[in-house]
C-alpha positions as CSV (number, residue, x, y, z in Angstrom):
1,M,0.0,0.0,0.0
2,E,1.4,3.4,-1.0
3,T,1.8,5.9,1.9
4,K,2.1,9.6,2.3
5,T,3.6,11.8,5.0
6,E,2.0,15.0,6.3
7,R,3.6,17.5,8.6
8,L,1.6,19.1,11.4
9,H,2.7,22.0,13.6
10,V,2.7,21.4,17.3
11,T,2.7,23.8,20.1
12,G,2.4,23.4,23.9
13,I,4.9,20.6,24.3
14,D,8.4,21.2,25.6
15,C,9.2,17.8,27.1
16,A,10.7,14.9,25.2
17,N,9.2,12.4,27.5
18,C,5.7,13.9,26.8
19,A,6.5,14.0,23.1
20,A,7.4,10.3,23.1
21,K,4.1,9.5,24.9
22,V,2.1,11.5,22.2
23,E,4.1,9.8,19.5
24,R,3.2,6.3,20.8
25,G,-0.4,7.3,21.3
26,V,-0.8,8.7,17.8
27,S,0.9,5.7,16.3
28,N,-2.0,3.6,17.5
29,V,-4.6,5.7,15.7
30,N,-6.4,3.7,13.0
31,G,-5.0,4.6,9.6
32,I,-1.7,5.9,10.9
33,E,1.3,3.9,9.8
34,Q,3.9,5.8,11.8
35,A,4.0,9.0,13.9
36,N,7.2,11.0,14.7
37,L,7.0,14.0,17.0
38,D,10.0,16.5,17.0
39,F,9.3,18.5,20.1
40,A,12.3,20.7,19.6
41,G,11.3,21.6,16.0
42,Q,7.5,21.6,16.9
43,K,6.5,19.2,14.2
44,L,4.5,16.0,14.1
45,Y,5.0,13.9,11.1
46,L,2.2,11.4,10.2
47,T,2.7,8.6,7.7
48,Y,-0.5,7.1,6.6
49,E,-2.0,5.0,3.8
50,K,-2.6,7.2,0.8
51,E,-6.1,5.9,0.4
52,A,-7.0,6.7,4.0
53,I,-9.7,9.4,4.6
54,L,-7.4,12.2,5.8
55,D,-10.1,14.3,7.5
56,D,-11.4,11.5,9.7
57,T,-7.8,10.4,10.4
58,Y,-6.8,13.9,11.3
59,R,-9.7,14.3,13.7
60,A,-8.8,11.0,15.3
61,V,-5.2,12.2,15.8
62,V,-6.3,15.5,17.4
63,N,-8.7,13.7,19.7
64,R,-5.9,11.3,20.8
65,V,-3.5,14.1,21.4
66,Q,-6.1,15.9,23.4
67,E,-6.6,12.8,25.6
68,L,-2.9,12.5,26.3
69,E,-1.9,16.2,26.4
70,P,-4.8,18.7,26.5
71,N,-2.5,21.7,26.3
72,V,-0.9,20.6,23.0
73,V,-2.4,22.3,19.9
74,L,-2.1,20.8,16.4
75,T,-2.4,22.8,13.2
76,R,-2.2,21.9,9.6
77,P,0.0,24.1,7.4
78,D,-3.0,25.1,5.2
79,A,-5.0,26.0,8.3
80,S,-2.4,28.3,9.8
81,D,-2.3,32.0,9.0
82,G,0.6,31.8,6.8
83,E,3.6,30.6,8.7
84,D,4.7,28.2,6.0
85,D,4.5,30.9,3.3
86,H,5.5,34.0,5.1
87,G,7.5,33.0,8.1
88,H,5.2,34.5,10.8
89,H,5.4,32.1,13.7
90,H,2.6,31.9,16.2
91,D,3.3,33.0,19.8
92,H,1.5,30.8,22.2
93,G,2.6,32.7,25.3
94,P,5.1,32.2,28.0
95,F,5.4,29.4,30.5
96,L,4.5,31.8,33.3
97,T,1.1,33.3,32.2
98,R,-0.5,36.0,34.4
99,T,-2.8,33.3,35.9
100,K,0.1,31.1,36.8
101,K,2.1,34.0,38.4
102,I,-0.8,34.8,40.7
103,Q,-1.3,31.1,41.5
104,Y,2.4,30.5,42.2
105,G,2.7,33.7,44.2
106,M,-0.2,32.8,46.4
107,G,1.4,29.3,46.8
108,L,4.6,30.8,47.9
109,L,2.9,33.2,50.5
110,S,1.0,30.2,51.9
111,F,4.2,28.2,52.0
112,A,5.9,31.0,53.9
113,G,2.9,31.5,56.2
114,A,2.9,27.8,57.3
115,Y,6.1,28.7,59.3
116,L,4.5,31.6,61.0
117,V,1.2,30.2,62.1
118,P,0.6,27.8,65.1
119,G,1.5,24.2,64.6
120,S,-2.2,23.1,64.8
121,I,-3.0,24.8,61.5
122,D,0.3,24.7,59.6
123,L,-0.8,21.6,57.7
124,L,-3.7,23.7,56.1
125,F,-1.2,26.3,54.9
126,F,1.2,23.6,53.5
127,A,-1.7,21.9,51.8
128,I,-2.9,25.1,50.1
129,A,0.6,25.9,49.0
130,Y,1.0,22.4,47.7
131,L,-2.2,22.5,45.6
132,L,-1.5,26.0,44.3
133,I,2.1,25.2,43.2
134,G,1.5,21.6,42.0
135,W,-2.0,21.7,40.6
136,D,-0.8,21.3,37.0
137,V,1.4,18.4,37.8
138,L,-1.4,16.6,40.0
139,R,-4.0,17.2,37.2
140,T,-1.7,15.8,34.5
141,A,-0.7,12.8,36.6
142,V,-4.3,11.9,37.4
143,R,-5.4,12.3,33.7
144,N,-2.5,10.2,32.5
145,I,-3.3,7.4,34.9
146,R,-6.9,7.5,33.7
147,H,-5.6,7.0,30.1
148,G,-3.2,4.3,31.0
149,Q,-0.1,6.5,30.7
150,V,1.4,5.9,34.1
151,F,5.1,6.0,34.2
152,D,6.2,9.6,33.5
153,E,7.7,12.4,35.5
154,N,4.3,13.7,36.6
155,F,3.5,10.3,38.1
156,L,6.9,10.2,40.0
157,M,6.3,13.7,41.4
158,F,2.7,12.9,42.3
159,I,3.6,9.6,44.2
160,A,6.7,11.2,45.9
161,T,5.0,14.3,47.2
162,I,1.7,12.7,48.2
163,G,3.8,10.0,50.0
164,A,5.8,12.8,51.8
165,F,2.5,14.4,53.0
166,L,1.2,11.0,54.3
167,I,4.4,10.5,56.3
168,G,4.3,14.0,57.7
169,E,7.1,15.6,55.7
170,Y,5.0,18.6,54.7
171,P,7.7,21.2,54.0
172,E,9.6,18.8,51.8
173,A,6.6,17.8,49.8
174,V,5.9,21.4,49.0
175,A,9.6,22.1,48.3
176,V,9.9,19.2,45.9
177,M,6.9,20.5,43.8
178,L,8.2,24.0,43.9
179,F,11.6,23.1,42.7
180,Y,10.1,20.8,40.1
181,Q,8.1,23.7,38.7
182,I,11.3,25.9,38.7
183,G,13.0,23.2,36.7
184,E,10.1,23.0,34.2
185,F,10.4,26.8,33.8
186,F,14.1,26.6,33.0
187,Q,13.5,23.7,30.7
188,H,10.8,25.6,28.8
189,R,13.1,28.7,28.6
190,A,16.0,26.5,27.3
191,V,13.9,24.9,24.6
192,D,12.4,28.1,23.6
193,Q,15.7,29.8,23.4
194,S,17.0,27.0,21.3
195,R,14.1,27.3,18.9
196,K,14.6,31.1,18.6
197,S,18.4,30.5,18.0
198,I,17.6,28.1,15.1
199,A,15.0,30.5,13.8
200,E,17.5,33.4,13.9
201,L,20.2,31.3,12.1
202,M,17.7,30.5,9.3
203,D,16.0,33.8,9.1
204,I,16.3,34.0,5.4
205,R,12.6,33.7,4.4
206,P,11.8,36.7,2.2
207,D,8.5,38.5,3.2
208,V,7.7,40.4,0.1
209,A,8.6,40.8,-3.6
210,T,8.5,44.1,-5.5
211,L,7.4,43.7,-9.1
212,A,8.9,45.8,-11.9
213,D,5.7,48.0,-11.9
214,G,6.2,48.8,-8.2
215,R,3.5,46.5,-6.8
216,Q,4.4,44.5,-3.7
217,V,3.2,40.9,-3.5
218,R,4.1,37.7,-1.6
219,P,6.9,35.7,-3.1
220,D,4.7,32.7,-3.7
221,Q,2.5,34.9,-5.9
222,V,5.3,35.6,-8.4
223,T,5.5,33.4,-11.6
224,I,8.5,32.3,-13.7
225,G,9.4,35.0,-16.2
226,Q,8.1,37.9,-14.2
227,R,10.6,40.7,-13.3
228,I,11.2,42.0,-9.8
229,L,13.1,45.0,-8.4
230,V,15.4,44.6,-5.3
231,R,16.8,47.8,-3.8
232,A,19.9,48.2,-1.6
233,G,19.4,46.5,1.8
234,E,16.6,44.3,0.7
235,K,16.5,40.5,0.7
236,I,16.4,38.7,-2.7
237,P,12.9,37.1,-2.6
238,L,13.3,34.6,-5.5
239,D,15.8,32.7,-7.6
240,G,16.6,34.5,-10.9
241,T,18.9,36.1,-13.3
242,V,20.1,39.7,-13.1
243,L,18.9,41.8,-16.0
244,E,20.0,45.3,-15.0
245,G,22.2,46.7,-12.3
246,E,25.3,45.6,-10.3
247,A,25.6,45.0,-6.6
248,F,27.5,43.2,-3.9
249,I,25.4,40.4,-2.5
250,D,25.7,39.2,1.1
251,T,25.4,35.3,1.0
252,T,26.1,34.7,4.7
253,A,22.7,33.3,5.5
254,L,23.0,30.7,2.7
255,T,26.7,29.8,2.6
256,G,28.2,31.1,5.9
257,E,30.7,33.1,3.8
258,S,31.1,36.6,5.1
259,V,32.7,38.1,1.9
260,P,30.1,39.7,-0.4
261,R,29.9,38.5,-4.0
262,R,29.6,40.8,-7.0
263,V,26.7,40.2,-9.4
264,R,26.2,41.8,-12.8
265,P,23.7,41.4,-15.7
266,S,23.3,37.7,-16.8
267,D,24.6,36.4,-13.4
268,P,22.4,34.0,-11.5
269,I,21.1,35.2,-8.0
270,L,19.6,33.2,-5.2
271,A,16.7,33.9,-2.9
272,G,17.7,34.6,0.8
273,T,20.8,36.6,-0.1
274,I,20.8,40.4,0.6
275,N,21.5,43.2,-1.9
276,T,23.9,45.4,0.1
277,D,24.5,48.4,-2.2
278,G,22.8,48.4,-5.6
279,H,19.6,48.5,-7.5
280,L,18.8,45.3,-9.4
281,L,16.2,44.2,-11.9
282,I,15.9,40.4,-11.8
283,Q,14.0,37.9,-14.0
284,V,12.5,35.1,-11.9
285,D,13.7,31.7,-12.9
286,R,11.9,29.5,-10.2
287,R,8.7,29.7,-8.3
288,Y,9.2,30.3,-4.6
289,G,8.3,26.7,-3.6
290,E,11.1,25.5,-6.0
291,S,13.7,28.1,-4.9
292,T,16.9,27.4,-3.1
293,V,15.7,29.3,0.0
294,A,12.5,27.3,0.2
295,K,14.3,23.9,-0.1
296,I,16.9,25.0,2.5
297,L,14.2,26.0,5.1
298,D,12.4,22.8,4.5
299,L,15.6,20.8,5.1
300,V,16.4,22.6,8.3
301,E,12.8,22.4,9.6
302,N,12.7,18.6,8.9
303,A,16.2,17.8,10.1
304,S,15.2,16.8,13.6
305,R,12.7,14.2,12.2
306,H,15.6,11.8,11.5
307,K,16.8,10.9,14.9
308,A,20.3,9.7,15.7
309,P,20.7,6.2,17.2
310,T,21.6,7.8,20.5
311,E,18.3,9.7,20.6
312,K,16.3,6.5,19.9
313,F,18.2,4.6,22.5
314,I,17.6,7.3,25.2
315,T,13.8,7.3,24.4
316,R,13.7,3.5,24.7
317,F,15.8,3.6,27.8
318,A,13.5,6.1,29.5
319,R,10.5,3.8,28.8
320,V,12.1,0.9,30.6
321,Y,14.0,2.9,33.2
322,T,11.0,4.7,34.8
323,P,9.0,1.5,35.6
324,V,12.1,-0.2,36.9
325,V,12.9,2.5,39.4
326,V,9.2,2.6,40.5
327,V,9.4,-1.1,41.2
328,I,12.7,-0.7,43.1
329,A,11.3,2.2,45.1
330,T,8.3,0.0,46.0
331,L,10.5,-2.8,47.1
332,L,12.7,-0.3,49.0
333,A,9.6,0.9,50.9
334,V,8.1,-2.5,51.7
335,V,10.9,-5.1,52.0
336,P,13.3,-3.7,54.7
337,P,10.5,-3.0,57.3
338,L,9.3,-6.6,56.8
339,L,12.7,-8.3,56.9
340,I,15.1,-6.1,58.9
341,S,14.7,-5.8,62.7
342,G,14.2,-2.3,64.0
343,A,13.5,-0.9,60.4
344,T,10.6,1.5,60.5
345,W,8.0,2.0,57.8
346,G,8.3,5.8,57.9
347,D,12.0,5.8,57.4
348,W,12.0,3.4,54.5
349,I,9.0,4.9,52.8
350,Y,10.8,8.3,53.0
351,R,13.9,6.7,51.4
352,A,11.7,5.2,48.6
353,L,10.2,8.7,48.0
354,V,13.6,10.3,47.7
355,F,14.5,7.5,45.3
356,L,11.5,8.3,43.1
357,V,12.3,12.0,42.9
358,I,15.9,11.4,41.9
359,S,14.9,8.8,39.3
360,C,13.0,11.3,37.0
361,P,14.5,10.9,33.5
362,C,14.0,14.5,32.4
363,A,17.7,15.4,32.1
364,L,18.2,12.6,29.5
365,V,15.1,12.7,27.5
366,I,15.3,16.4,26.9
367,S,19.0,17.2,26.7
368,I,19.9,14.5,24.2
369,P,17.4,15.6,21.4
370,L,18.2,19.2,22.2
371,G,21.9,18.5,21.8
372,F,21.4,17.1,18.2
373,F,18.9,19.9,17.4
374,S,21.5,22.5,18.4
375,G,24.2,20.7,16.5
376,I,22.1,20.9,13.3
377,G,21.5,24.5,14.0
378,A,25.2,25.2,14.5
379,A,26.0,23.4,11.2
380,S,23.4,25.5,9.4
381,K,25.0,28.7,10.7
382,R,28.2,27.7,8.9
383,G,26.4,26.9,5.6
384,I,26.3,23.1,6.2
385,L,22.8,21.6,5.9
386,V,22.5,18.2,7.7
387,K,19.3,16.4,7.1
388,G,19.1,14.7,10.5
389,G,20.7,13.7,13.8
390,N,21.5,10.3,12.3
391,H,23.6,11.8,9.6
392,L,25.3,14.2,12.1
393,E,26.2,11.2,14.3
394,A,27.6,9.3,11.2
395,L,29.8,12.2,10.3
396,Q,32.0,11.8,13.5
397,Q,32.5,8.0,12.6
398,L,34.1,8.5,9.2
399,D,36.8,6.0,8.2
400,T,37.0,6.6,4.5
401,V,36.0,9.7,2.4
402,V,35.5,9.3,-1.4
403,F,35.6,12.2,-3.7
404,D,34.5,13.0,-7.2
405,K,37.0,15.2,-9.0
406,T,35.5,17.9,-11.2
407,G,33.5,20.4,-9.2
408,T,34.5,18.8,-5.9
409,L,38.3,18.8,-5.6
410,T,38.6,21.2,-8.6
411,E,36.7,24.3,-9.6
412,G,34.9,22.5,-12.4
413,V,35.4,25.6,-14.5
414,F,37.8,25.3,-17.5
415,E,40.1,28.2,-18.1
416,V,43.1,29.0,-20.3
417,V,46.3,28.1,-18.5
418,E,48.9,28.4,-21.3
419,L,49.4,30.1,-24.7
420,R,52.1,28.4,-26.8
421,P,52.6,30.1,-30.2
422,A,54.6,28.2,-32.9
423,S,54.7,31.4,-35.0
424,G,53.5,34.8,-34.4
425,S,52.5,36.3,-31.0
426,D,50.3,35.2,-28.1
427,E,47.7,37.9,-29.2
428,E,47.5,36.6,-32.7
429,L,47.1,33.0,-31.5
430,L,44.3,34.0,-29.0
431,Q,42.6,36.3,-31.5
432,A,42.5,33.5,-34.2
433,A,41.2,31.0,-31.7
434,A,38.5,33.4,-30.3
435,T,37.3,34.3,-33.8
436,V,36.8,30.7,-35.0
437,E,35.3,29.6,-31.6
438,Q,32.8,32.5,-31.4
439,H,29.8,30.5,-32.4
440,S,30.5,27.5,-30.2
441,N,28.9,26.7,-26.9
442,H,31.4,24.1,-25.8
443,P,33.0,24.8,-22.4
444,I,36.4,24.7,-24.0
445,A,35.4,27.4,-26.5
446,K,33.7,29.4,-23.7
447,S,37.0,29.6,-21.8
448,I,38.8,31.0,-24.8
449,Q,36.0,33.5,-25.4
450,R,36.2,34.7,-21.8
451,L,39.9,35.2,-21.9
452,Y,39.8,37.2,-25.2
453,A,36.8,39.3,-23.9
454,T,39.3,40.9,-21.4
455,R,41.5,42.0,-24.3
456,G,39.3,42.8,-27.2
457,V,36.1,42.1,-29.2
458,V,35.6,39.7,-32.1
459,T,34.1,41.8,-34.9
460,V,34.4,39.4,-37.9
461,T,31.5,37.1,-38.7
462,G,32.1,33.8,-40.2
463,Q,31.3,32.0,-43.5
464,D,31.2,28.3,-44.2
465,Y,31.5,27.8,-40.5
466,R,31.2,24.2,-39.4
467,E,31.9,21.9,-36.4
468,V,33.7,18.6,-37.0
469,A,32.3,16.3,-34.4
470,G,35.0,15.2,-32.0
471,S,37.7,17.1,-33.8
472,G,37.3,20.9,-33.9
473,V,35.8,23.9,-35.8
474,T,36.6,25.6,-39.1
475,G,35.4,28.5,-41.2
476,R,36.2,31.6,-43.3
477,F,36.2,34.9,-41.3
478,G,36.8,37.8,-43.6
479,T,39.8,36.9,-45.8
480,D,41.1,34.4,-43.3
481,Q,40.6,30.6,-43.2
482,L,40.8,29.5,-39.6
483,E,40.9,26.0,-37.9
484,A,40.9,25.1,-34.2
485,G,40.8,21.6,-32.8
486,N,42.7,18.5,-31.3
487,A,46.1,17.3,-32.3
488,R,44.7,14.2,-34.1
489,W,42.6,16.3,-36.5
490,F,45.5,18.7,-37.2
491,K,47.7,15.8,-38.1
492,E,45.0,14.6,-40.5
493,L,44.9,18.2,-42.0
494,G,48.6,17.9,-42.6
495,F,50.0,20.1,-39.8
496,T,52.8,19.1,-37.4
497,P,51.4,20.3,-34.0
498,L,53.7,21.0,-31.0
499,D,54.1,18.2,-28.5
500,Q,51.6,18.1,-25.6
501,T,53.8,17.5,-22.6
502,E,51.5,18.5,-19.7
503,D,48.1,17.6,-18.7
504,G,45.1,19.5,-19.9
505,T,42.9,20.0,-23.0
506,Y,44.8,21.3,-26.0
507,V,43.2,23.5,-28.8
508,H,45.5,23.7,-31.8
509,V,45.0,26.8,-34.1
510,A,45.8,27.4,-37.8
511,K,45.4,30.4,-40.0
512,N,45.5,30.4,-43.8
513,G,47.4,27.1,-43.8
514,T,49.9,28.1,-41.2
515,Y,50.1,26.4,-37.9
516,L,50.0,29.2,-35.1
517,G,50.4,27.0,-32.0
518,F,48.2,25.6,-29.2
519,I,46.1,26.9,-26.3
520,R,46.1,24.7,-23.2
521,I,42.9,24.7,-21.0
522,A,42.7,23.0,-17.7
523,D,40.5,22.8,-14.6
524,R,41.8,24.5,-11.4
525,I,42.2,22.9,-8.0
526,K,40.1,24.6,-5.3
527,S,42.1,26.8,-2.9
528,S,40.9,24.8,0.1
529,T,41.3,21.3,-1.2
530,V,44.9,20.5,-0.1
531,D,44.4,21.9,3.4
532,A,41.0,20.0,3.8
533,L,42.5,16.7,2.9
534,Q,45.3,17.2,5.3
535,D,42.9,18.2,8.0
536,L,40.8,15.0,7.4
537,K,43.9,12.9,8.0
538,K,44.5,14.8,11.3
539,L,40.8,14.1,12.2
540,G,41.4,10.4,11.9
541,V,40.1,9.7,8.4
542,R,42.1,6.6,7.5
543,R,41.7,6.7,3.6
544,T,40.8,9.1,0.9
545,V,39.8,8.0,-2.5
546,M,39.0,9.8,-5.8
547,L,36.4,8.2,-8.2
548,T,36.2,10.1,-11.5
549,G,35.2,9.7,-15.1
550,D,38.1,11.8,-16.3
551,R,41.3,10.5,-18.1
552,Q,43.7,8.5,-16.0
553,E,46.6,11.0,-16.6
554,T,44.5,13.9,-15.5
555,A,43.2,12.1,-12.4
556,Q,46.7,11.0,-11.4
557,R,48.1,14.5,-11.7
558,I,45.3,16.0,-9.6
559,G,45.3,13.2,-7.1
560,R,49.1,13.5,-6.5
561,Q,48.8,17.3,-6.2
562,V,46.1,17.2,-3.6
563,G,47.3,14.1,-1.7
564,I,44.6,11.5,-2.4
565,D,45.5,7.9,-1.3
566,Q,43.7,6.0,-4.0
567,I,42.7,7.1,-7.6
568,E,40.2,5.3,-9.8
569,A,39.6,7.1,-13.2
570,E,37.7,6.6,-16.4
571,L,34.6,5.4,-14.5
572,L,31.0,5.4,-15.8
573,P,28.4,6.2,-13.1
574,D,27.5,2.5,-12.6
575,Q,31.2,1.7,-12.2
576,K,31.5,4.3,-9.5
577,V,28.8,2.5,-7.6
578,D,30.7,-0.8,-7.9
579,Q,33.9,0.9,-6.7
580,L,32.1,2.3,-3.7
581,E,30.5,-1.1,-2.9
582,A,34.1,-2.4,-2.7
583,I,35.2,0.5,-0.5
584,L,32.2,-0.1,1.8
585,R,33.3,-3.7,2.3
586,Q,36.8,-2.7,3.2
587,A,36.1,0.2,5.5
588,K,36.4,0.0,9.3
589,G,33.8,2.7,9.9
590,K,31.5,5.0,8.0
591,V,32.1,5.9,4.3
592,A,31.2,9.3,2.9
593,F,31.0,10.2,-0.8
594,V,31.5,13.8,-1.7
595,G,30.2,14.8,-5.2
596,D,28.4,17.5,-7.1
597,G,25.1,15.7,-6.7
598,I,24.2,15.8,-10.5
599,N,26.0,12.8,-12.1
600,D,26.7,11.1,-8.8
601,A,23.3,10.8,-7.3
602,P,23.4,6.9,-7.3
603,V,26.8,7.0,-5.4
604,L,25.5,9.7,-3.0
605,T,22.6,7.6,-2.1
606,R,24.6,4.4,-1.6
607,A,27.2,5.9,0.7
608,D,26.8,5.8,4.5
609,V,26.8,9.7,4.2
610,G,26.2,11.4,0.9
611,I,27.7,14.8,0.8
612,A,26.8,17.2,-2.0
613,M,29.3,19.8,-3.3
614,G,28.0,22.2,-5.8
615,G,24.7,22.0,-4.0
616,L,23.9,25.7,-4.3
617,G,20.8,25.7,-6.5
618,S,21.2,22.1,-7.5
619,D,17.9,20.2,-7.1
620,V,19.5,16.8,-7.5
621,A,22.3,17.5,-4.9
622,I,19.8,18.7,-2.2
623,E,17.5,15.7,-2.8
624,A,20.1,12.9,-3.0
625,A,22.5,14.0,-0.4
626,D,22.4,13.6,3.4
627,V,24.6,16.7,3.9
628,V,24.8,19.8,1.6
629,L,27.9,22.1,1.8
630,M,26.6,25.4,0.6
631,T,30.0,27.0,-0.3
632,D,31.1,24.1,-2.4
633,E,34.5,24.1,-0.6
634,P,36.1,20.9,0.8
635,K,37.0,22.8,4.0
636,Q,33.3,22.7,5.0
637,L,33.5,18.9,5.3
638,V,36.2,19.4,8.0
639,E,33.8,22.0,9.7
640,A,31.0,19.5,9.5
641,I,33.0,16.8,11.3
642,H,34.1,19.3,13.9
643,V,30.5,20.2,14.6
644,A,29.5,16.5,14.6
645,R,32.2,15.7,17.1
646,A,31.4,18.7,19.3
647,T,27.8,17.5,19.3
648,R,28.7,14.0,20.3
649,K,31.0,15.2,23.0
650,I,28.3,17.3,24.6
651,V,25.6,14.6,24.2
652,Y,27.9,12.1,25.9
653,Q,28.8,14.6,28.6
654,N,25.1,14.9,29.4
655,I,24.5,11.1,29.5
656,I,27.5,10.5,31.7
657,F,26.7,13.5,34.0
658,A,23.0,12.7,34.3
659,L,23.4,9.0,34.9
660,G,26.5,9.5,37.2
661,V,24.8,12.0,39.4
662,K,21.5,10.2,39.6
663,G,23.4,6.9,40.3
664,V,25.3,8.4,43.2
665,F,22.2,10.1,44.7
666,L,20.0,7.0,44.2
667,L,22.6,5.0,46.3
668,L,22.7,7.8,48.9
669,G,18.9,7.9,49.0
670,A,18.6,4.2,49.4
671,F,21.0,4.2,52.4
672,G,19.2,7.1,53.9
673,I,22.0,9.7,53.5
674,A,20.3,11.9,50.8
675,T,17.1,13.9,51.8
676,M,14.5,15.3,49.6
677,W,16.6,18.5,49.2
678,E,19.4,16.5,47.5
679,A,16.9,14.7,45.5
680,V,15.6,18.0,44.1
681,F,19.1,18.8,42.9
682,A,19.6,15.3,41.4
683,D,16.5,15.9,39.4
684,V,15.9,19.6,38.6
685,G,19.5,20.8,39.0
686,V,20.8,18.0,36.7
687,T,18.1,18.7,34.1
688,V,18.8,22.4,34.0
689,L,22.6,22.0,33.8
690,A,22.3,19.3,31.1
691,V,20.0,21.5,29.0
692,L,22.3,24.5,29.3
693,N,25.3,22.3,28.3
694,A,23.3,21.1,25.2
695,M,22.8,24.7,24.1
696,R,26.6,25.5,24.2
697,I,26.8,23.8,20.7
698,L,25.0,26.8,19.2
699,R,27.6,29.2,20.6
700,K,30.7,27.2,19.9
């Protein structure tokens, strides 16, 4: 059965444990194949049978979510007031509303008053303070128990604090609830701040487009072929081609590069960049939904959907961990008084309640997803688009990196690197070549035309012009008969061409039966390639490989210059896949393939991590790759690995810190050394510290 995935917006949920509970509940709705809730990105992804009645399914999903979490609001993109199209995000209010501030304020006054009134009525003040401060937690716990959702943090707080009241520990019961609410506040603030940081990093969505006649419309209302005006300081709203004007364009938001780029008439220009100093008339080449900026935003917004193995493990761990500690706490309360002489019920019940408070898994289930979410945001800030936490985790496990050559290690733009006249001057050789090549659209011919355009203008039109397939071009221009082509063809024409001693593409030129010499054209190695490959070795990448369809001699020369370990040349696309299969079998870790994403889509898909160079504006690159490097520079791969390893380091720090602290305090609580006050630190304090640590990635 064919399936479809729909994305819904979610608000009112800031807890990964609650998100997992909603995710499981929605997955059981009839017609839903799979549900994935990204609480950090505020998205619920529903995969359902394509033939399912969507409206009925949607209503069932909403009802199920309301049963589990009444404060959670679901909205469809087409039912929102334009967030998807125009970037206006809904504000659902702060954690501390006016009502809650009054409620908690009165609770604190009652808590303080309990110490000032006679002992005969202090219980009443403690009870009032407890209900005012913990009402939300108590209501949620009761509702969840009624719906069969027992083992969560609300249940743990409910049992621990009610138990404390029953054994006469009134102040500690109120204090636990108070500090738990403080922890929830900091958790909410941390998640909200992380979301805002991601939004600021990717605040490239254009709000308005100005048509050539001066009318202002939404970008999604502009069609292909229409002309738009962009003034200095304005954001480019759509992908297009510059028709009039010159300007420096700030591409920081897309590529992470701080150096502005100059654009002139006929240059392509991308949505999301900023016109810093000129007045541009642009012809639109893509509708907004197909533009680079729209695809980038979609990638970033959907990235948290693909969870890393560590995230999935922590979610599964929490589901098992919480029931286990409840069972242990129950045994701790019941067994010792029955078996140990002199053990009192009050003492061991208190220890069990401390055990319950400490065991709350919030620190793990929120800080781990938040860590990966922040890592993806930090990568986006540097112009590196990672499609999910699973790919971010794979990046730090690379053993082998496989590169395409043209457009990846090299610029992919042919240019004249040598003029070698046999007779006459460089100028005469270049002018003859530019004249005979003026009608050709071949990249080699274009490189000759570009060089000559800096020195002069071809004014003579051709007669009897023809292209000889696989050989060259010939024609009469004014009174001159000109030929330009490869050495084999020139030998057939009776010329004796100069020897080709270096690598590159050679264009031999003749004028009126006289051999003038050759022009050598070659691709240029990217400026960051050599340093990037050296840095990969320093980062522990064991082997680098080049797979290219280019000639063996060219591949060997480029490979030696940049320091590639293994070179495989003259490969067709299917042969590249075969070579990659062999590399995957030999690798001791993950294998990444780095290519331009156009001819290399099969290899990008087959690799453990597909990384697209040349992805700026390339549909195939963005769709086929797991990671897109927006500046097309190999150095960004090194940056991506640094971000991935920083993310892993912080995630592991949080796991070790949370489990370590909780483990120590659980033992202390079981032996009666830790009190409720230490338990609050082991729960709330650890959660806040872990969340703040996760957010460091955004600032590294």
